[in-house]
A tleap script that builds the chain and sets N, CA, C and O, in Angstrom:
source leaprc.protein.ff14SB
mol = sequence {
  NMET ILE GLY TRP LEU VAL GLY TRP LEU VAL
  GLY TRP LEU ILE ILE PHE CYS GLU ILE GLY
  PHE TRP VAL PHE VAL LEU ALA GLY LEU LEU
  VAL ARG TYR ILE LEU LYS LYS LYS LYS LEU
  GLY THR LEU LEU LEU ILE CYS THR PRO ILE
  VAL ASP ILE ILE LEU LEU ILE ALA THR VAL
  LEU ASP LEU LYS ASN GLY ALA ILE ALA THR
  ASN ALA HIE GLY LEU SER ALA ILE TYR ILE
  GLY VAL SER VAL SER PHE GLY HIE GLN MET
  ILE LYS TRP ALA ASP ALA HIE PHE ALA TYR
  LYS TYR GLY ASN GLY GLU LYS PRO ILE LYS
  LYS LYS LYS PHE GLY ARG GLU HIE ALA ARG
  GLN GLU ARG ILE GLY TRP PHE ARG HIE PHE
  ILE SER CGLY
}
set mol.1.N position { 0.823 -1.202 0.000 }
set mol.1.CA position { 0.000 0.000 0.000 }
set mol.1.C position { 0.860 1.257 0.000 }
set mol.1.O position { 0.622 2.168 -0.793 }
set mol.2.N position { 1.857 1.318 0.878 }
set mol.2.CA position { 2.721 2.497 0.972 }
set mol.2.C position { 3.535 2.656 -0.306 }
set mol.2.O position { 3.696 3.775 -0.794 }
set mol.3.N position { 4.051 1.560 -0.858 }
set mol.3.CA position { 4.848 1.627 -2.084 }
set mol.3.C position { 4.057 2.234 -3.232 }
set mol.3.O position { 4.583 3.030 -4.010 }
set mol.4.N position { 2.785 1.849 -3.332 }
set mol.4.CA position { 1.932 2.400 -4.376 }
set mol.4.C position { 1.746 3.904 -4.180 }
set mol.4.O position { 1.774 4.670 -5.143 }
set mol.5.N position { 1.558 4.318 -2.936 }
set mol.5.CA position { 1.353 5.732 -2.634 }
set mol.5.C position { 2.590 6.553 -2.971 }
set mol.5.O position { 2.490 7.625 -3.568 }
set mol.6.N position { 3.767 6.040 -2.583 }
set mol.6.CA position { 5.007 6.773 -2.868 }
set mol.6.C position { 5.253 6.832 -4.367 }
set mol.6.O position { 5.642 7.878 -4.887 }
set mol.7.N position { 5.031 5.728 -5.069 }
set mol.7.CA position { 5.171 5.732 -6.524 }
set mol.7.C position { 4.232 6.734 -7.169 }
set mol.7.O position { 4.592 7.406 -8.136 }
set mol.8.N position { 3.030 6.828 -6.629 }
set mol.8.CA position { 2.048 7.779 -7.113 }
set mol.8.C position { 2.539 9.211 -6.885 }
set mol.8.O position { 2.373 10.074 -7.747 }
set mol.9.N position { 3.148 9.460 -5.713 }
set mol.9.CA position { 3.679 10.797 -5.419 }
set mol.9.C position { 4.842 11.148 -6.338 }
set mol.9.O position { 4.955 12.287 -6.790 }
set mol.10.N position { 5.706 10.175 -6.615 }
set mol.10.CA position { 6.817 10.422 -7.551 }
set mol.10.C position { 6.247 10.727 -8.938 }
set mol.10.O position { 6.763 11.591 -9.646 }
set mol.11.N position { 5.193 10.023 -9.320 }
set mol.11.CA position { 4.554 10.298 -10.611 }
set mol.11.C position { 4.022 11.719 -10.697 }
set mol.11.O position { 4.205 12.395 -11.709 }
set mol.12.N position { 3.362 12.174 -9.630 }
set mol.12.CA position { 2.873 13.559 -9.609 }
set mol.12.C position { 4.026 14.556 -9.598 }
set mol.12.O position { 3.927 15.627 -10.197 }
set mol.13.N position { 5.109 14.215 -8.925 }
set mol.13.CA position { 6.272 15.109 -8.897 }
set mol.13.C position { 6.854 15.271 -10.300 }
set mol.13.O position { 7.315 16.354 -10.660 }
set mol.14.N position { 6.835 14.204 -11.086 }
set mol.14.CA position { 7.307 14.288 -12.471 }
set mol.14.C position { 6.450 15.302 -13.241 }
set mol.14.O position { 6.978 16.131 -13.982 }
set mol.15.N position { 5.148 15.232 -13.063 }
set mol.15.CA position { 4.242 16.169 -13.748 }
set mol.15.C position { 4.520 17.609 -13.301 }
set mol.15.O position { 4.602 18.517 -14.127 }
set mol.16.N position { 4.662 17.804 -11.994 }
set mol.16.CA position { 4.939 19.150 -11.488 }
set mol.16.C position { 6.294 19.668 -11.964 }
set mol.16.O position { 6.445 20.862 -12.224 }
set mol.17.N position { 7.276 18.779 -12.077 }
set mol.17.CA position { 8.590 19.204 -12.569 }
set mol.17.C position { 8.519 19.604 -14.038 }
set mol.17.O position { 9.167 20.568 -14.445 }
set mol.18.N position { 7.749 18.884 -14.833 }
set mol.18.CA position { 7.592 19.258 -16.239 }
set mol.18.C position { 6.926 20.622 -16.353 }
set mol.18.O position { 7.349 21.464 -17.145 }
set mol.19.N position { 5.893 20.834 -15.568 }
set mol.19.CA position { 5.229 22.141 -15.560 }
set mol.19.C position { 6.204 23.217 -15.085 }
set mol.19.O position { 6.275 24.297 -15.671 }
set mol.20.N position { 6.957 22.921 -14.018 }
set mol.20.CA position { 7.934 23.874 -13.489 }
set mol.20.C position { 8.998 24.237 -14.511 }
set mol.20.O position { 9.398 25.397 -14.609 }
set mol.21.N position { 9.457 23.255 -15.272 }
set mol.21.CA position { 10.454 23.506 -16.316 }
set mol.21.C position { 9.927 24.556 -17.290 }
set mol.21.O position { 10.611 25.538 -17.579 }
set mol.22.N position { 8.709 24.347 -17.795 }
set mol.22.CA position { 8.161 25.274 -18.781 }
set mol.22.C position { 7.789 26.611 -18.173 }
set mol.22.O position { 7.833 27.633 -18.857 }
set mol.23.N position { 7.423 26.625 -16.896 }
set mol.23.CA position { 7.160 27.906 -16.230 }
set mol.23.C position { 8.445 28.729 -16.168 }
set mol.23.O position { 8.426 29.924 -16.463 }
set mol.24.N position { 9.565 28.099 -15.786 }
set mol.24.CA position { 10.843 28.810 -15.757 }
set mol.24.C position { 11.234 29.298 -17.147 }
set mol.24.O position { 11.695 30.429 -17.300 }
set mol.25.N position { 11.053 28.445 -18.169 }
set mol.25.CA position { 11.421 28.836 -19.532 }
set mol.25.C position { 10.576 30.016 -20.000 }
set mol.25.O position { 11.114 31.016 -20.474 }
set mol.26.N position { 9.262 29.903 -19.870 }
set mol.26.CA position { 8.393 30.993 -20.329 }
set mol.26.C position { 8.599 32.264 -19.521 }
set mol.26.O position { 8.618 33.359 -20.083 }
set mol.27.N position { 8.752 32.130 -18.209 }
set mol.27.CA position { 9.000 33.313 -17.380 }
set mol.27.C position { 10.311 33.977 -17.789 }
set mol.27.O position { 10.382 35.200 -17.910 }
set mol.28.N position { 11.340 33.176 -17.997 }
set mol.28.CA position { 12.633 33.725 -18.403 }
set mol.28.C position { 12.555 34.455 -19.725 }
set mol.28.O position { 13.122 35.537 -19.877 }
set mol.29.N position { 11.848 33.864 -20.690 }
set mol.29.CA position { 11.735 34.499 -22.004 }
set mol.29.C position { 10.862 35.744 -21.963 }
set mol.29.O position { 11.176 36.746 -22.606 }
set mol.30.N position { 9.770 35.686 -21.211 }
set mol.30.CA position { 8.907 36.862 -21.096 }
set mol.30.C position { 9.635 38.021 -20.410 }
set mol.30.O position { 9.545 39.166 -20.852 }
set mol.31.N position { 10.346 37.718 -19.340 }
set mol.31.CA position { 11.089 38.766 -18.634 }
set mol.31.C position { 12.205 39.316 -19.521 }
set mol.31.O position { 12.461 40.520 -19.538 }
set mol.32.N position { 12.858 38.431 -20.247 }
set mol.32.CA position { 13.975 38.841 -21.094 }
set mol.32.C position { 13.525 39.708 -22.267 }
set mol.32.O position { 14.151 40.730 -22.552 }
set mol.33.N position { 12.457 39.320 -22.946 }
set mol.33.CA position { 12.087 40.012 -24.178 }
set mol.33.C position { 10.913 40.973 -24.036 }
set mol.33.O position { 10.873 41.983 -24.739 }
set mol.34.N position { 9.973 40.701 -23.168 }
set mol.34.CA position { 8.822 41.591 -23.022 }
set mol.34.C position { 9.135 42.698 -22.020 }
set mol.34.O position { 8.884 43.873 -22.285 }
set mol.35.N position { 9.688 42.313 -20.857 }
set mol.35.CA position { 10.014 43.309 -19.829 }
set mol.35.C position { 11.399 43.923 -20.018 }
set mol.35.O position { 11.765 44.870 -19.321 }
set mol.36.N position { 12.166 43.381 -20.962 }
set mol.36.CA position { 13.505 43.903 -21.308 }
set mol.36.C position { 14.484 43.855 -20.128 }
set mol.36.O position { 15.325 44.743 -19.984 }
set mol.37.N position { 14.377 42.834 -19.296 }
set mol.37.CA position { 15.305 42.639 -18.174 }
set mol.37.C position { 16.121 41.387 -18.464 }
set mol.37.O position { 15.805 40.290 -18.004 }
set mol.38.N position { 17.179 41.586 -19.239 }
set mol.38.CA position { 17.946 40.461 -19.757 }
set mol.38.C position { 18.595 39.640 -18.648 }
set mol.38.O position { 18.566 38.411 -18.707 }
set mol.39.N position { 19.172 40.274 -17.654 }
set mol.39.CA position { 19.862 39.533 -16.589 }
set mol.39.C position { 18.888 38.678 -15.781 }
set mol.39.O position { 19.176 37.518 -15.485 }
set mol.40.N position { 17.743 39.246 -15.426 }
set mol.40.CA position { 16.745 38.490 -14.671 }
set mol.40.C position { 16.182 37.348 -15.517 }
set mol.40.O position { 15.967 36.246 -15.011 }
set mol.41.N position { 15.943 37.609 -16.795 }
set mol.41.CA position { 15.468 36.567 -17.701 }
set mol.41.C position { 16.466 35.428 -17.822 }
set mol.41.O position { 16.091 34.255 -17.816 }
set mol.42.N position { 17.746 35.786 -17.933 }
set mol.42.CA position { 18.795 34.768 -18.000 }
set mol.42.C position { 18.850 33.965 -16.709 }
set mol.42.O position { 19.020 32.746 -16.744 }
set mol.43.N position { 18.709 34.630 -15.581 }
set mol.43.CA position { 18.702 33.935 -14.295 }
set mol.43.C position { 17.556 32.926 -14.218 }
set mol.43.O position { 17.745 31.804 -13.748 }
set mol.44.N position { 16.379 33.320 -14.675 }
set mol.44.CA position { 15.238 32.402 -14.671 }
set mol.44.C position { 15.487 31.205 -15.586 }
set mol.44.O position { 15.120 30.079 -15.250 }
set mol.45.N position { 16.105 31.443 -16.734 }
set mol.45.CA position { 16.421 30.335 -17.637 }
set mol.45.C position { 17.470 29.403 -17.036 }
set mol.45.O position { 17.411 28.187 -17.218 }
set mol.46.N position { 18.420 29.981 -16.325 }
set mol.46.CA position { 19.448 29.163 -15.678 }
set mol.46.C position { 18.839 28.300 -14.573 }
set mol.46.O position { 19.377 27.244 -14.240 }
set mol.47.N position { 17.731 28.744 -14.011 }
set mol.47.CA position { 17.064 27.996 -12.925 }
set mol.47.C position { 16.314 26.763 -13.409 }
set mol.47.O position { 15.868 25.971 -12.579 }
set mol.48.N position { 16.156 26.568 -14.705 }
set mol.48.CA position { 15.395 25.417 -15.189 }
set mol.48.C position { 15.932 24.071 -14.712 }
set mol.48.O position { 15.130 23.171 -14.466 }
set mol.49.N position { 17.238 23.882 -14.568 }
set mol.49.CA position { 17.715 22.588 -14.067 }
set mol.49.C position { 17.336 22.317 -12.609 }
set mol.49.O position { 17.454 21.185 -12.140 }
set mol.50.N position { 16.885 23.335 -11.896 }
set mol.50.CA position { 16.502 23.127 -10.498 }
set mol.50.C position { 15.390 22.088 -10.396 }
set mol.50.O position { 15.386 21.267 -9.479 }
set mol.51.N position { 14.457 22.124 -11.329 }
set mol.51.CA position { 13.361 21.151 -11.261 }
set mol.51.C position { 13.873 19.730 -11.459 }
set mol.51.O position { 13.358 18.796 -10.845 }
set mol.52.N position { 14.879 19.560 -12.308 }
set mol.52.CA position { 15.475 18.234 -12.496 }
set mol.52.C position { 16.189 17.783 -11.228 }
set mol.52.O position { 16.116 16.617 -10.842 }
set mol.53.N position { 16.873 18.713 -10.592 }
set mol.53.CA position { 17.589 18.378 -9.358 }
set mol.53.C position { 16.604 17.987 -8.258 }
set mol.53.O position { 16.858 17.051 -7.500 }
set mol.54.N position { 15.488 18.699 -8.169 }
set mol.54.CA position { 14.465 18.359 -7.170 }
set mol.54.C position { 13.940 16.947 -7.413 }
set mol.54.O position { 13.817 16.156 -6.477 }
set mol.55.N position { 13.634 16.634 -8.662 }
set mol.55.CA position { 13.125 15.300 -8.993 }
set mol.55.C position { 14.175 14.233 -8.721 }
set mol.55.O position { 13.854 13.167 -8.196 }
set mol.56.N position { 15.416 14.506 -9.070 }
set mol.56.CA position { 16.495 13.551 -8.830 }
set mol.56.C position { 16.664 13.290 -7.336 }
set mol.56.O position { 16.768 12.138 -6.914 }
set mol.57.N position { 16.691 14.342 -6.546 }
set mol.57.CA position { 16.853 14.194 -5.091 }
set mol.57.C position { 15.679 13.414 -4.502 }
set mol.57.O position { 15.879 12.513 -3.689 }
set mol.58.N position { 14.460 13.756 -4.908 }
set mol.58.CA position { 13.280 13.072 -4.370 }
set mol.58.C position { 13.302 11.587 -4.721 }
set mol.58.O position { 12.985 10.741 -3.884 }
set mol.59.N position { 13.671 11.276 -5.946 }
set mol.59.CA position { 13.704 9.874 -6.371 }
set mol.59.C position { 14.789 9.104 -5.634 }
set mol.59.O position { 14.551 7.996 -5.154 }
set mol.60.N position { 15.976 9.688 -5.542 }
set mol.60.CA position { 17.083 9.021 -4.850 }
set mol.60.C position { 16.749 8.820 -3.375 }
set mol.60.O position { 16.969 7.736 -2.834 }
set mol.61.N position { 16.224 9.842 -2.726 }
set mol.61.CA position { 15.869 9.710 -1.311 }
set mol.61.C position { 14.790 8.651 -1.105 }
set mol.61.O position { 14.842 7.882 -0.145 }
set mol.62.N position { 13.829 8.616 -1.996 }
set mol.62.CA position { 12.770 7.625 -1.893 }
set mol.62.C position { 13.340 6.215 -1.988 }
set mol.62.O position { 13.005 5.348 -1.182 }
set mol.63.N position { 14.196 5.992 -2.968 }
set mol.63.CA position { 14.795 4.663 -3.127 }
set mol.63.C position { 15.766 4.347 -1.996 }
set mol.63.O position { 15.853 3.204 -1.548 }
set mol.64.N position { 16.490 5.354 -1.539 }
set mol.64.CA position { 17.436 5.148 -0.434 }
set mol.64.C position { 16.704 4.768 0.854 }
set mol.64.O position { 17.232 4.014 1.672 }
set mol.65.N position { 15.497 5.287 1.029 }
set mol.65.CA position { 14.718 4.990 2.226 }
set mol.65.C position { 13.970 3.660 2.131 }
set mol.65.O position { 13.099 3.376 2.953 }
set mol.66.N position { 14.303 2.858 1.141 }
set mol.66.CA position { 13.773 1.504 1.074 }
set mol.66.C position { 12.596 1.292 0.153 }
set mol.66.O position { 12.036 0.196 0.131 }
set mol.67.N position { 12.202 2.280 -0.601 }
set mol.67.CA position { 11.078 2.090 -1.517 }
set mol.67.C position { 11.471 1.100 -2.613 }
set mol.67.O position { 12.615 1.066 -3.065 }
set mol.68.N position { 10.510 0.314 -3.018 }
set mol.68.CA position { 10.721 -0.595 -4.141 }
set mol.68.C position { 10.593 0.230 -5.414 }
set mol.68.O position { 9.658 1.016 -5.568 }
set mol.69.N position { 11.543 0.042 -6.322 }
set mol.69.CA position { 11.522 0.808 -7.567 }
set mol.69.C position { 10.259 0.480 -8.352 }
set mol.69.O position { 9.955 -0.686 -8.606 }
set mol.70.N position { 9.538 1.512 -8.727 }
set mol.70.CA position { 8.288 1.358 -9.468 }
set mol.70.C position { 8.458 1.941 -10.869 }
set mol.70.O position { 9.517 2.461 -11.221 }
set mol.71.N position { 7.395 1.841 -11.653 }
set mol.71.CA position { 7.411 2.468 -12.972 }
set mol.71.C position { 7.615 3.974 -12.862 }
set mol.71.O position { 8.232 4.587 -13.734 }
set mol.72.N position { 7.099 4.567 -11.797 }
set mol.72.CA position { 7.273 6.013 -11.605 }
set mol.72.C position { 8.750 6.361 -11.423 }
set mol.72.O position { 9.213 7.382 -11.931 }
set mol.73.N position { 9.486 5.523 -10.705 }
set mol.73.CA position { 10.919 5.766 -10.539 }
set mol.73.C position { 11.643 5.641 -11.882 }
set mol.73.O position { 12.539 6.427 -12.191 }
set mol.74.N position { 11.247 4.652 -12.665 }
set mol.74.CA position { 11.832 4.501 -14.001 }
set mol.74.C position { 11.505 5.674 -14.892 }
set mol.74.O position { 12.358 6.150 -15.640 }
set mol.75.N position { 10.263 6.147 -14.816 }
set mol.75.CA position { 9.859 7.310 -15.601 }
set mol.75.C position { 10.621 8.555 -15.159 }
set mol.75.O position { 10.945 9.418 -15.974 }
set mol.76.N position { 10.902 8.638 -13.869 }
set mol.76.CA position { 11.697 9.744 -13.346 }
set mol.76.C position { 13.088 9.745 -13.982 }
set mol.76.O position { 13.598 10.791 -14.383 }
set mol.77.N position { 13.688 8.568 -14.067 }
set mol.77.CA position { 15.015 8.460 -14.692 }
set mol.77.C position { 14.964 8.852 -16.166 }
set mol.77.O position { 15.859 9.535 -16.665 }
set mol.78.N position { 13.922 8.419 -16.854 }
set mol.78.CA position { 13.774 8.776 -18.268 }
set mol.78.C position { 13.579 10.281 -18.415 }
set mol.78.O position { 14.184 10.907 -19.285 }
set mol.79.N position { 12.731 10.863 -17.562 }
set mol.79.CA position { 12.478 12.305 -17.619 }
set mol.79.C position { 13.782 13.080 -17.441 }
set mol.79.O position { 14.061 14.015 -18.191 }
set mol.80.N position { 14.570 12.692 -16.454 }
set mol.80.CA position { 15.830 13.393 -16.192 }
set mol.80.C position { 16.788 13.215 -17.375 }
set mol.80.O position { 17.459 14.167 -17.773 }
set mol.81.N position { 16.857 12.007 -17.936 }
set mol.81.CA position { 17.721 11.771 -19.094 }
set mol.81.C position { 17.325 12.605 -20.292 }
set mol.81.O position { 18.183 13.186 -20.958 }
set mol.82.N position { 16.039 12.671 -20.574 }
set mol.82.CA position { 15.552 13.470 -21.704 }
set mol.82.C position { 15.801 14.953 -21.443 }
set mol.82.O position { 16.184 15.694 -22.348 }
set mol.83.N position { 15.583 15.374 -20.215 }
set mol.83.CA position { 15.802 16.779 -19.875 }
set mol.83.C position { 17.272 17.167 -20.041 }
set mol.83.O position { 17.582 18.241 -20.555 }
set mol.84.N position { 18.163 16.296 -19.607 }
set mol.84.CA position { 19.594 16.573 -19.751 }
set mol.84.C position { 19.986 16.588 -21.233 }
set mol.84.O position { 20.764 17.439 -21.666 }
set mol.85.N position { 19.446 15.645 -22.002 }
set mol.85.CA position { 19.811 15.538 -23.415 }
set mol.85.C position { 19.197 16.625 -24.285 }
set mol.85.O position { 19.851 17.134 -25.196 }
set mol.86.N position { 17.944 16.984 -24.012 }
set mol.86.CA position { 17.230 17.884 -24.905 }
set mol.86.C position { 16.863 19.239 -24.300 }
set mol.86.O position { 16.448 20.139 -25.030 }
set mol.87.N position { 17.006 19.406 -22.983 }
set mol.87.CA position { 16.578 20.640 -22.329 }
set mol.87.C position { 17.233 21.885 -22.897 }
set mol.87.O position { 16.548 22.852 -23.231 }
set mol.88.N position { 18.551 21.867 -23.009 }
set mol.88.CA position { 19.269 23.039 -23.525 }
set mol.88.C position { 18.849 23.343 -24.954 }
set mol.88.O position { 18.680 24.505 -25.324 }
set mol.89.N position { 18.682 22.304 -25.750 }
set mol.89.CA position { 18.279 22.482 -27.139 }
set mol.89.C position { 16.879 23.092 -27.233 }
set mol.89.O position { 16.643 23.952 -28.082 }
set mol.90.N position { 15.948 22.662 -26.376 }
set mol.90.CA position { 14.595 23.214 -26.390 }
set mol.90.C position { 14.603 24.682 -25.963 }
set mol.90.O position { 13.904 25.508 -26.551 }
set mol.91.N position { 15.397 25.001 -24.939 }
set mol.91.CA position { 15.473 26.388 -24.479 }
set mol.91.C position { 16.095 27.266 -25.560 }
set mol.91.O position { 15.635 28.383 -25.795 }
set mol.92.N position { 17.128 26.768 -26.209 }
set mol.92.CA position { 17.792 27.516 -27.276 }
set mol.92.C position { 16.822 27.787 -28.437 }
set mol.92.O position { 16.807 28.882 -28.999 }
set mol.93.N position { 16.026 26.790 -28.782 }
set mol.93.CA position { 15.033 26.943 -29.848 }
set mol.93.C position { 13.999 28.001 -29.459 }
set mol.93.O position { 13.694 28.896 -30.246 }
set mol.94.N position { 13.465 27.893 -28.245 }
set mol.94.CA position { 12.453 28.845 -27.779 }
set mol.94.C position { 13.033 30.256 -27.699 }
set mol.94.O position { 12.361 31.224 -28.056 }
set mol.95.N position { 14.269 30.375 -27.234 }
set mol.95.CA position { 14.915 31.681 -27.121 }
set mol.95.C position { 15.073 32.329 -28.495 }
set mol.95.O position { 14.829 33.526 -28.653 }
set mol.96.N position { 15.478 31.542 -29.483 }
set mol.96.CA position { 15.653 32.092 -30.833 }
set mol.96.C position { 14.319 32.587 -31.393 }
set mol.96.O position { 14.271 33.646 -32.019 }
set mol.97.N position { 13.248 31.844 -31.178 }
set mol.97.CA position { 11.946 32.259 -31.690 }
set mol.97.C position { 11.393 33.470 -30.934 }
set mol.97.O position { 10.793 34.357 -31.540 }
set mol.98.N position { 11.593 33.508 -29.618 }
set mol.98.CA position { 11.167 34.676 -28.847 }
set mol.98.C position { 11.969 35.906 -29.263 }
set mol.98.O position { 11.412 36.994 -29.411 }
set mol.99.N position { 13.271 35.733 -29.450 }
set mol.99.CA position { 14.124 36.861 -29.852 }
set mol.99.C position { 13.665 37.413 -31.190 }
set mol.99.O position { 13.646 38.628 -31.385 }
set mol.100.N position { 13.298 36.539 -32.108 }
set mol.100.CA position { 12.847 36.987 -33.428 }
set mol.100.C position { 11.506 37.716 -33.325 }
set mol.100.O position { 11.316 38.769 -33.933 }
set mol.101.N position { 10.583 37.149 -32.554 }
set mol.101.CA position { 9.236 37.703 -32.505 }
set mol.101.C position { 9.133 38.948 -31.623 }
set mol.101.O position { 8.408 39.886 -31.954 }
set mol.102.N position { 9.858 38.958 -30.499 }
set mol.102.CA position { 9.683 40.045 -29.525 }
set mol.102.C position { 10.931 40.888 -29.273 }
set mol.102.O position { 10.839 41.948 -28.654 }
set mol.103.N position { 12.084 40.441 -29.737 }
set mol.103.CA position { 13.302 41.150 -29.391 }
set mol.103.C position { 14.123 41.636 -30.556 }
set mol.103.O position { 15.314 41.907 -30.399 }
set mol.104.N position { 13.518 41.753 -31.723 }
set mol.104.CA position { 14.228 42.210 -32.917 }
set mol.104.C position { 15.429 41.339 -33.250 }
set mol.104.O position { 16.433 41.827 -33.768 }
set mol.105.N position { 15.326 40.055 -32.953 }
set mol.105.CA position { 16.390 39.121 -33.283 }
set mol.105.C position { 16.274 38.649 -34.719 }
set mol.105.O position { 15.293 38.924 -35.411 }
set mol.106.N position { 17.298 37.934 -35.147 }
set mol.106.CA position { 17.299 37.404 -36.506 }
set mol.106.C position { 16.300 36.261 -36.624 }
set mol.106.O position { 15.999 35.579 -35.644 }
set mol.107.N position { 15.793 36.063 -37.828 }
set mol.107.CA position { 14.859 34.973 -38.078 }
set mol.107.C position { 15.596 33.642 -37.867 }
set mol.107.O position { 16.688 33.440 -38.398 }
set mol.108.N position { 14.989 32.737 -37.087 }
set mol.108.CA position { 15.648 31.444 -36.859 }
set mol.108.C position { 15.866 30.695 -38.169 }
set mol.108.O position { 15.011 30.701 -39.054 }
set mol.109.N position { 16.999 30.067 -38.274 }
set mol.109.CA position { 17.356 29.319 -39.480 }
set mol.109.C position { 16.630 27.983 -39.449 }
set mol.109.O position { 16.685 27.257 -38.457 }
set mol.110.N position { 15.952 27.667 -40.541 }
set mol.110.CA position { 15.259 26.386 -40.634 }
set mol.110.C position { 16.283 25.280 -40.851 }
set mol.110.O position { 17.307 25.472 -41.506 }
set mol.111.N position { 15.979 24.126 -40.287 }
set mol.111.CA position { 16.870 22.986 -40.460 }
set mol.111.C position { 16.841 22.521 -41.905 }
set mol.111.O position { 15.806 22.571 -42.570 }
set mol.112.N position { 17.976 22.073 -42.373 }
set mol.112.CA position { 18.087 21.540 -43.719 }
set mol.112.C position { 17.302 20.237 -43.807 }
set mol.112.O position { 17.226 19.486 -42.836 }
set mol.113.N position { 16.721 19.973 -44.974 }
set mol.113.CA position { 15.941 18.753 -45.166 }
set mol.113.C position { 16.682 17.714 -45.994 }
set mol.113.O position { 16.248 16.566 -46.089 }
set mol.114.N position { 17.801 18.115 -46.593 }
set mol.114.CA position { 18.584 17.206 -47.421 }
set mol.114.C position { 20.065 17.545 -47.269 }
set mol.114.O position { 20.415 18.610 -46.761 }
set mol.115.N position { 20.924 16.642 -47.708 }
set mol.115.CA position { 22.346 16.916 -47.781 }
set mol.115.C position { 23.128 16.601 -46.512 }
set mol.115.O position { 22.616 16.017 -45.557 }
set mol.116.N position { 24.390 17.015 -46.547 }
set mol.116.CA position { 25.310 16.730 -45.438 }
set mol.116.C position { 24.864 17.348 -44.116 }
set mol.116.O position { 24.931 16.705 -43.069 }
set mol.117.N position { 24.409 18.596 -44.171 }
set mol.117.CA position { 23.980 19.272 -42.943 }
set mol.117.C position { 22.793 18.541 -42.313 }
set mol.117.O position { 22.723 18.393 -41.093 }
set mol.118.N position { 21.871 18.091 -43.149 }
set mol.118.CA position { 20.731 17.321 -42.656 }
set mol.118.C position { 21.207 16.013 -42.008 }
set mol.118.O position { 20.740 15.642 -40.931 }
set mol.119.N position { 22.124 15.330 -42.663 }
set mol.119.CA position { 22.653 14.076 -42.121 }
set mol.119.C position { 23.358 14.321 -40.789 }
set mol.119.O position { 23.223 13.525 -39.859 }
set mol.120.N position { 24.100 15.404 -40.695 }
set mol.120.CA position { 24.785 15.754 -39.448 }
set mol.120.C position { 23.773 16.013 -38.330 }
set mol.120.O position { 23.945 15.533 -37.210 }
set mol.121.N position { 22.722 16.771 -38.637 }
set mol.121.CA position { 21.680 17.044 -37.644 }
set mol.121.C position { 20.991 15.759 -37.205 }
set mol.121.O position { 20.675 15.604 -36.026 }
set mol.122.N position { 20.757 14.848 -38.121 }
set mol.122.CA position { 20.127 13.573 -37.785 }
set mol.122.C position { 21.027 12.728 -36.882 }
set mol.122.O position { 20.545 12.088 -35.947 }
set mol.123.N position { 22.336 12.725 -37.160 }
set mol.123.CA position { 23.269 11.980 -36.298 }
set mol.123.C position { 23.281 12.558 -34.887 }
set mol.123.O position { 23.275 11.815 -33.906 }
set mol.124.N position { 23.298 13.878 -34.789 }
set mol.124.CA position { 23.283 14.529 -33.472 }
set mol.124.C position { 21.988 14.186 -32.741 }
set mol.124.O position { 22.009 13.891 -31.546 }
set mol.125.N position { 20.867 14.223 -33.449 }
set mol.125.CA position { 19.582 13.872 -32.845 }
set mol.125.C position { 19.559 12.423 -32.381 }
set mol.125.O position { 19.049 12.122 -31.302 }
set mol.126.N position { 20.108 11.525 -33.191 }
set mol.126.CA position { 20.174 10.113 -32.792 }
set mol.126.C position { 21.016 9.956 -31.539 }
set mol.126.O position { 20.639 9.221 -30.627 }
set mol.127.N position { 22.139 10.631 -31.484 }
set mol.127.CA position { 23.019 10.546 -30.324 }
set mol.127.C position { 22.318 11.065 -29.069 }
set mol.127.O position { 22.441 10.476 -27.995 }
set mol.128.N position { 21.588 12.165 -29.210 }
set mol.128.CA position { 20.838 12.705 -28.065 }
set mol.128.C position { 19.795 11.698 -27.569 }
set mol.128.O position { 19.628 11.521 -26.362 }
set mol.129.N position { 19.099 11.045 -28.492 }
set mol.129.CA position { 18.129 10.026 -28.093 }
set mol.129.C position { 18.827 8.861 -27.411 }
set mol.129.O position { 18.318 8.317 -26.431 }
set mol.130.N position { 19.965 8.483 -27.915 }
set mol.130.CA position { 20.729 7.375 -27.328 }
set mol.130.C position { 21.129 7.700 -25.897 }
set mol.130.O position { 20.986 6.868 -25.001 }
set mol.131.N position { 21.625 8.902 -25.685 }
set mol.131.CA position { 22.069 9.312 -24.339 }
set mol.131.C position { 20.884 9.435 -23.383 }
set mol.131.O position { 21.003 9.096 -22.205 }
set mol.132.N position { 19.749 9.913 -23.874 }
set mol.132.CA position { 18.610 10.136 -22.988 }
set mol.132.C position { 18.012 8.843 -22.466 }
set mol.132.O position { 17.386 8.842 -21.406 }
set mol.133.N position { 18.185 7.768 -23.168 }
set mol.133.CA position { 17.574 6.498 -22.745 }
set mol.133.C position { 18.488 5.781 -21.848 }
set mol.133.O position { 18.163 4.690 -21.379 }
savepdb mol mol.pdb
quit
């Protein structure tokens, strides 16, 4: 009974961490480009890994305290792996689009669909997926 409850709590923590990640990203971009406070916006963007650290600590402490590893713990590991592999790339993409739309930045360059550059991007994407799992 207790194991199910703790696994359920870890599952909800994963959801809250995902929401927290995007709240930090959107807050950072809004502050940076709409309110024109670049340093504060950058600080908020730098805080995005905090949600991963919270989830990692909660999962490790739960398992250290004798909890049986559940699907929620496995999902926590996957979430952290994906966040580490793709988090910076997602923030960079969002920042480029916000800069273009709200900050007089350059238009984001579209990814190539053919050729060597496309193949290089695909290899990098494959490697990121490999590392995240």
